Phi, psi and omega in degrees: 000327178294324177296320177296312178299319180293320178297317178302310185290329175295318176296319180296320177294320177297335178266009185305323184274359183234081187301329180291317178295321180297314179298321180294316174302317180300313181292323185278321186256341181304326178299316177296318179298314185291322179297318177293324179295321182280338176291340177278138173291161181298318181297313179299317182297315182301316180298316183292324180298331183288334189242352187233120177298328180291319176293317180300317179293321177298314181301321181290325186254008190302331181298337179298326187265343180254061182281000000 
């Protein structure tokens, strides 16, 4: 799952200069990202956030996906 999150954020970062594409990726893949995020229990997620930049970024930005 960490590799999936990292790949997603790599795509988002690559599209930073292209807001329409960034929004499209967020709309198309954001549902999958949020589903994976909610499938993790709080304890597991808290532990992962401490050791993984991808999980930490998801935890910081998760409100984007839970509209």
